[in-house]
C-alpha positions in Angstrom: -5.6 -73.1 -21.7 -8.1 -70.2 -22.0 -7.9 -67.0 -20.1 -10.5 -66.7 -17.3 -13.2 -64.1 -17.9 -13.4 -61.2 -15.4 -16.2 -61.5 -12.9 -17.3 -57.9 -13.4 -17.7 -56.1 -16.7 -14.6 -54.0 -17.7 -14.6 -50.4 -16.7 -13.7 -47.7 -19.2 -10.5 -46.6 -17.5 -7.4 -45.0 -18.9 -4.4 -47.2 -19.5 -2.6 -45.7 -16.6 -4.0 -45.2 -13.1 -4.5 -41.6 -12.0 -4.9 -41.1 -8.3 -8.5 -40.1 -7.6 -9.8 -39.5 -4.1 -13.4 -40.2 -3.1 -14.8 -37.7 -0.6 -13.3 -38.4 2.8 -10.5 -40.7 1.5 -7.7 -38.1 1.5 -6.0 -37.3 4.8 -3.3 -34.7 4.3 -1.6 -35.8 7.5 -0.9 -39.2 5.8 1.8 -39.4 3.1 -0.1 -41.9 1.0 -2.0 -42.0 -2.2 -4.7 -44.5 -2.8 -5.7 -45.1 -6.4 -9.1 -46.6 -5.4 -12.2 -45.0 -6.8 -14.6 -45.5 -3.9 -14.8 -46.4 -0.2 -15.7 -50.0 -1.0 -12.6 -50.2 -3.2 -10.5 -48.8 -0.4 -11.2 -51.8 1.8 -10.5 -54.3 -1.0 -7.3 -52.5 -2.1 -5.8 -51.3 1.1 -2.4 -52.7 0.1 -2.4 -50.5 -3.1 -1.3 -47.4 -1.2 1.8 -45.7 -2.5 3.5 -43.1 -0.4 3.7 -39.6 -1.9 7.4 -39.5 -1.1 8.0 -42.7 -3.1 6.2 -41.3 -6.1 8.1 -38.1 -5.7 11.4 -40.0 -5.4 10.5 -41.9 -8.6 9.8 -38.7 -10.3 13.2 -37.3 -9.2 15.0 -40.3 -10.6 13.0 -40.1 -13.9 13.6 -36.4 -14.2 17.3 -36.6 -13.5 17.7 -39.5 -16.0 15.8 -37.5 -18.7 17.8 -34.4 -18.0 21.1 -36.2 -18.3 20.1 -38.0 -21.5 18.5 -35.2 -23.5 17.9 -32.0 -21.5 15.2 -30.3 -19.6 12.2 -31.2 -21.7 12.9 -34.9 -21.6 13.7 -34.5 -17.9 10.2 -33.2 -17.3 8.7 -36.0 -19.3 10.8 -38.5 -17.4 9.7 -37.1 -14.1 6.0 -37.2 -14.9 6.3 -40.7 -16.5 8.2 -42.2 -13.6 5.7 -40.6 -11.1 2.8 -42.1 -13.0 4.6 -45.5 -13.3 5.1 -45.6 -9.6 1.3 -45.8 -9.2 1.0 -48.9 -11.5 1.0 -52.4 -10.2 3.2 -54.0 -12.8 7.0 -54.6 -13.2 7.6 -51.1 -14.5 5.7 -49.7 -11.4 7.8 -52.0 -9.2 11.0 -50.5 -10.7 9.8 -47.0 -10.3 8.7 -47.5 -6.7 12.1 -49.2 -5.9 14.0 -46.2 -7.3 11.6 -43.9 -5.4 12.4 -45.8 -2.2 16.1 -45.4 -2.8 15.7 -41.6 -3.1 13.5 -41.5 0.0 16.1 -43.6 1.9 18.9 -41.3 0.8 16.9 -38.3 1.9 16.1 -39.8 5.3 19.8 -40.6 5.7 20.8 -37.1 4.7 18.4 -35.7 7.3 19.8 -37.9 10.0 23.4 -36.9 9.1 22.3 -33.2 9.1 20.6 -33.6 12.5 23.7 -35.2 14.0 26.4 -33.0 12.3 24.5 -29.8 11.4 25.8 -29.8 7.9 23.2 -27.3 6.6 23.9 -24.8 9.3 27.7 -25.1 8.9 27.3 -24.7 5.1 25.1 -21.6 5.6 27.6 -20.1 8.1 30.6 -20.9 5.8 28.8 -19.3 2.8 27.9 -16.2 4.8 31.5 -15.9 6.1 32.9 -16.3 2.5 30.5 -13.7 1.2 31.4 -11.2 3.9 35.1 -11.8 3.2 34.5 -11.2 -0.5 32.6 -8.0 0.2 35.4 -6.7 2.4 38.0 -7.6 -0.3 35.9 -5.9 -3.0 35.5 -2.8 -0.8 39.3 -2.7 -0.2 40.4 -3.4 -3.8 37.3 -2.2 -5.9 37.4 -5.4 -7.9 33.8 -5.0 -9.0 34.3 -1.5 -10.2 37.6 -2.4 -12.0 35.8 -5.3 -13.8 32.9 -3.1 -14.8 35.3 -0.4 -16.2 37.3 -3.0 -18.1 34.2 -4.6 -19.6 32.9 -1.2 -20.7 36.3 -0.4 -22.3 36.3 -3.7 -24.1 32.8 -3.2 -25.4 33.7 0.2 -26.7 36.7 -1.3 -28.6 34.6 -4.1 -30.1 31.6 -1.9 -31.0 31.9 -0.7 -34.6 32.2 3.1 -35.0 29.3 5.0 -36.5 30.0 7.1 -39.6 
């Protein structure tokens, strides 16, 4: 069995798709990216749209995985790589989009929980209250000043004396 020949000559494209917008294709009110190159391609490839949030979610997953495995540099590489993979129409792209969908779903769920239970507002208020209590405690007991004086005394004992 032989491979069928493409009907059009191959384009000189990079190995990975980079989103490119033709004039008039980008609508900032939509959260989608279309990797098509022209308006005629848009009609033929209307199912190739990937939501920005899914690409972002995939990038988050890739970044966290890289950060956990090897640190911040690989985390950045993982984030960019997963974001690019999410735009591909292959198995790796499917996996990246699926992980991005999970992150988006988790974010949506967190927003619903916050809307219902006001978690963010309660956390802010609790933090503000704790900081005020700590400030009052410090004013009463001068903890900050005592720590500063103790550290200065320790530094003076450790520092070698000049001859």
